[in-house]
N, C-alpha and C positions, 0 to 999 in steps of 0.2 A: 628657723623662721625665714620664709621667703617674702620679701616685700612685694606688694602688688604694684607692678609696673606696666602691665599689659594695656591699661587704660591710657597710658601716655601716647599711644598711637592715635588716639582720638583727638589729640590736641592740635595736630597739624592741619587737618581739614577745617577745624573751627577757626584757627588763626587765618587760614586762607579766606574764609568767609568774612572775618573782621577786616582783613586787608583790603577788601573790595571798597570799603568806605573811603579809602585814600587814593583811589585810582586816578582822580582828577588832579592830584598834586604832582609837582615835579619830582622826578626820581631822587630818592635819598636813601642811603643805607648807612648803618653804623658799623664802623670798622672794629673788628674784634680779633685779638691775638688768641686763636683757639688753643694753641699749645700752652700758653700761660694760664688761660682760663681753666683748662683741664687740670693743670697742676694744682691750682688753688682749690678746685672742686674736690679733687681727691684728698687734699689736706683737710678740707672741711669734713668729708666723710670719715676720715680717720679720727678727727676730734669728736665727731658725733657718736662714735662707738662708746664713749664714756657716758652711757645712759642706761636706765632700766629699760626692759623690753615692753614699753608702754602699749604697743598695739596687740600684744599676744594675750590670749586668755589666761595664761599663768601669771600675768600681772593683774593683781586684784587688790591693789593698795589704795593709792590716792585717786581722786576724781579725774582721771585722764582717759578720755575716750577718743579713739582715733577719728579724724575727719573722714567723712564719706568720700570716695573717689571723685564724685561729681563736685563736691565742695573744693577739693584740691585743684581739680582741673579748671573749674570756673574762676577760682582765685588766680591761678597762673595765667589764664587767658586774659583776665582783666588787667593784669600787671603790665601788659604790653601797651596799655593806655594809661595806667596808674591814676585812676580818678580820685579826686578829693571831694568828699560829700559835704563839705562845709557850705559851698555855694554852687548854684547851677553852672556858673562859669567853669567850675572844676570838675563837674560830674553830672551832666544832664541825665544820661541813661541810668547810671548807677543810683542817682538820687530817686528817680522814679521807681527803680527796683526796690530800693530801701523802703519807700512808702508802702509798696505793695506787700513786701515781706512782713513789715511791722503790722500792717492791717490784718494779715492772716494770723499772726500771733495773738493780736487783740481779740479776734474772733474766737480763736481756740480757747483762750482763757475766759471768755464770756463777757468781754466789754462790748456794750452796745454802741457806745461812743468812745472815742479815744483821741489822745494826742500822744505821740511817742516817736522814738527814734532809736537807732543803734548807738552803742558806745563801746568803750574799751573792755568792759566786763562788768561783773556784778558790783564791784566796789564803786565804780563811777556811776553806775545806774542808781545804786542806793544813795549816793551822795546827792544826785540831782533830786531824787524823790524827797529826801529829808530837807534839802535846801528849800524846795517848794513848801514843804510842811512848815518849816520855820518861818517863811515869809507870811504864810496864811494864819499862823498862830504864834506870833512873836512872844518869846519869853516863856512859853509853855513847855512842859516836860515831854520828852520822847521816851517811851518805855518799850523794852523788848525782853524776851525771856533770857535767863542766864545761860541757855544753850543756843541762843541766836548767834549768828556770826559776829566775831569781835569787831568787824568793820563798823557796826552801828555805834558802839561806844566811841570808837576812834573818830568816825565822821562827825558825830555830834560835837565832840571836843573841837575839831577843826572849825566847825560852823558856829561855835559858841552857843550851842543849844544844850540846856540841861538834860541829863539822861539818867534813867534808873533801870536796874535789872529786876525782872519779875521772877519769882521762884518757879520751879517746874514740878510737875507731878511725878508719880512713880514710873511714868513712861517717857519722861524727858520732854513733855509738852508743857506749854505755858499753863500755870496753875490759875484757874479762873477765880478762886477765892482770894488769892494774893493780889491778882489784878484788880478785883473789885475793891479790895481794901485800899490800894494805892489811888484808884480813881476817886474814892470817897475822901481821901485825905489830901490829895495834891491836885494841882491844875495841870491836867494832861492834855496836850495838844494832839499827839499821835501815838498810836499803838502799832508796833511792828509785829506782824503775824508771820511766822516762818512756816512755810509749807514744804518741809524737808530740811531739817537742820543738817549741817555739813558733817557734824561729828557722829550723830546717831541716826539720822534719817527720820526724826520724829516730826509729826505734823501737828501744829498748834490747832486748837479747836475753834476754827473760824466762826461757825454758827453761833456759839455761845458768846464770842467777842462781838459779833454783829448785834446780838441782843443787848449787850452792855452799851453799845454805841447809841442805841435808842434812848437809854437812860441818861448817859453822860455827854453825848454830843461830840466825841473826839473824831479825828481822822483815822482811817485804817490804811496802813501800807503793808502790802503782802510781799515778803521776800521769798520769791519762788525761783531764785537764781539756780539752785540745784534741782529742785523737785518739780518745777512748773509743768514740764512736759508729761508728767505722770497723770495729768488730767485726762489723757487719752487712754490710759491703761484700764482694762476691764476687770482686773483682778485685785483691786484695792479693797481693804476692809471697809466696813460701813462708815466708821467715823472719818477715815481719811477721804473716802469718796464724798462725804457730805462737805468737808472743808474745800476740796478742789472744785466742787460744783458751784461754790458761792464766791469764788475769787472775783468774778465780775462785779460784785457789789462793793468791792473795796474802792478807795479813792485813788490808789496808785498801786503798781506792781512792777517787779523786775523779774526777768528771766535771763538765763545765760545760754544762748544757742551753742556756745563753745563747750557746754557740758553735754547734756543729752540731745542737743540739736544737731550734732554731727559736724560742727564747724571748727575751723582752726582758731587758735587763740589770736587776738582777743575779740570776742563778739558778745556783748551784752545788750540788753534792751530794757528801756524804761517806758512805762505806760502810765498815763493819767486818764481817769474817766472823764473829767471835765476839760474839754479843749480850751476853755477860757484861761486856764493857768498859763497858757502860752504868753499872755501879756506880761507875766513876771520876767520873761527872758528879754524883753524889749531892749534893744540897744542899736546904736548907729555904727555903720562901717563906712569909711570914706572911699572904699574902692571895690568892694566885692559884690554889692547887691544891685547893680544898675542894669544888668542884662535882662532881667525878667521881673514882672510884677507878681509872679507866682511865689508861694512860700518856699523859702530856702531852709533847708534843715538846720543850717547854722543859726537861724533865728530862734530855734526852740531847743538849743543845746548849749550847755556850758563849755563843752569842748569846741574848739575851732576846727582845725584840720582833722579830718577823720577818714579812714581808709574806705574808699568806695568799693574796693575789692572784697571787703567783708560782706557788704550788702549783695554784691553779685553772687558770691558763693552761697549765701543763705537763700537768696531767691532761687537759684538753680536747684538747691537741695529740696526746697519746698515744692518746686515744680516736679521733680522726679518722685519725691516721697511726700505726698500731701498729708497734712496733719488732720486726718479724719479717723473717727472711731472705726475699729476693725480693719484698718488699712495696714500695710506692711510696716510703716513707721510705728504705729500704735502696738502692733503685735510684738515688735522687738522690745518695746518697753515692758510689756507684760512678761516676756521671757526673762528679762533681768530681775523683775520682782519674783518670779517663780523660782529662779535660781537661788535668790536670797532666802526664800522660805524653805527650800529643800536643804540648803546648807545649814540653816538654823535647826531644822528637825534632826539632822545627823548629829550636830553638836549637842543638842538637848538630850538625845538618847545615849550619849557617851559620858560616863561619870568623870572623865578627865577634864571636862570643860564646865564652865559656868555660863549660862545664857540668860542675862537679866532682862532683855528686851526682845519682843517679837518684832521682826523688821516690818516697818510700815511701807518702805519703798524698796531700795536694793542695797542698803547698807546693813551688814551683819556685825554686831559687836559681841565678842566673847572673851572670856578670861580663863586662865588655868585654875583648876580646882586645887586649892592649897589650904594650909592651916591658917594663914593670915593674908591680909591684903598686901603686906610687904613681900611675902614669899611669892604670892601670885604675880605681883608686878615684876619681880626678878625673873620668874619663869617666862612671862610674856616676852620680855626683851630677848631671852635666850632662844625662844621659839622663833621669834621674828628673824633673828640672825641665821638660825639653822635652816628655816624654810627657804630663805634667800639663796643659801648655798646649794639647795636642791632645785633651784629654778622657780620656786613659788614666791611671789613678792606680795606681802601683806603690808599693813600699816599699823602704827601704834596710836592709841588714844587714851587720855587720862579721863576716867569716868568717876563721878562722885560716888563714894561708897554707899550713900543713901539710896542710890538707884538699884542696889542689890538687896533683895529680901534678906532679912536676918537669918532665915533658914538656909540661905545659899552661901552667905559669907558671915561667919560668926565673929571673927576677930575684926573689929571695926575701928582700931586705934588710929589708922590713917584716914585722912579726909578723902583721898583719891586712890584708885587702883588703876594701874596701867593695864589696858586691855589690848587685844588684837582686833583690828578693824579691817573688814573686807568690803570693798566697793565692787559689786558685781554689775558693772555698768554695760558690759558688752553682752549682747544676746547669746554670743557663743559660749559664755560662761556656763549656760545650762548644760551644754554638751560636754563640758570639761570638768564637771563636778567630781567625777570619779578620780580623775587625775589630780585635782586639787586636794581631795580628801586623802588620797594615798600619800602625797608628799607631806601633808599635815600630820598624818598618822605616824609616819617615819620620824618626823621631827619630835613628836611626843615621846617616842621610844628612846630617841637620843638623849632627851632630857630626863630620862629615868621614869617615865610614866608608862606603866604596863598597858597593853591593849585591853580594852574592855572585854571581859569574858562573857 
């Protein structure tokens, strides 16, 4: 694999343009021992070799998508200023860019009005959304599906908010009947709707949950940290499309630009439909807010110091690749979903594999066909290790046995079965499916599974 370095040549003219803003200042330069600097950088490069090949299409394991070159370059460019988007004193330009970038995300998700900002990632974004939910409905329950990200149960514990998990249906989505039962029996303040679970890629049925809100009057928070950008993809199934099209009716939502938004870690985003919730953040600072009467992002964020570089990188990426239907950015998302569907079809047609769920986004879950859940789990771990030796990197996930039809997995004495999980987040995965399949096939032969005749 050759790392993309040609774009680094574009950094110097951009830095020269930035340098023009300092022309009226007395000459000043930083002294650097280039020999020692080079030695340390080479040592860093040596240490960084101990990683999986995340940028390569043969890495199809965890949710790790390489930043776009424009994001890397804009981030590096801004580091020569190193803005802090807590207050305008620390980042005037980058704060303005953050507001523009966040507004574009809000528009993409369907929010007609919004208040929002960037943060360190989905965990912090969800924390802020649930903190606001707790302030508006004190003492009331927060519920999420048992396939929602574990961060919700952990965050509610930190915030002192009661939490309950809702059962899922046979597709790993929130079960509406179980949710209705809980709403009938408990005082629920907020329902967390996941549009793309991180284990399975399942999309909760938001339209049905919106109908229940009419009856029970709870808040809806959409966790779109992983799946949010798929709103732009044109090849979703009917139910997923219906869910994504109504995100703008939720009270709050989060999305992670550092997943499908082509950004470096960490870059998350939290949005509220009602800008009035900003009053909940009200606080006084003795020194940071006196330079301007304009809104400081630190006034609507639980985090104080925040990297302005993340905002600059996101703004630049959205400038190069607008978030519009049928655009280049949207087409790449559609390619990722197409790759997942094609891999699923290959697995489904091969009797060596079990395929319990049709991919809703770009995550494919599959298991080894075996006499028992225990044996299937053992084989999955062996396949995981064998494919890695062959240069194909997958992931493992524990899936509840009940998500497998009885006709597919007869021995159900275990509660969970260890499955193989593939995140086909890169559009290039579509062109690499033959290579991925070949390595997976060879691994199956190694574990004693004959090629399908």
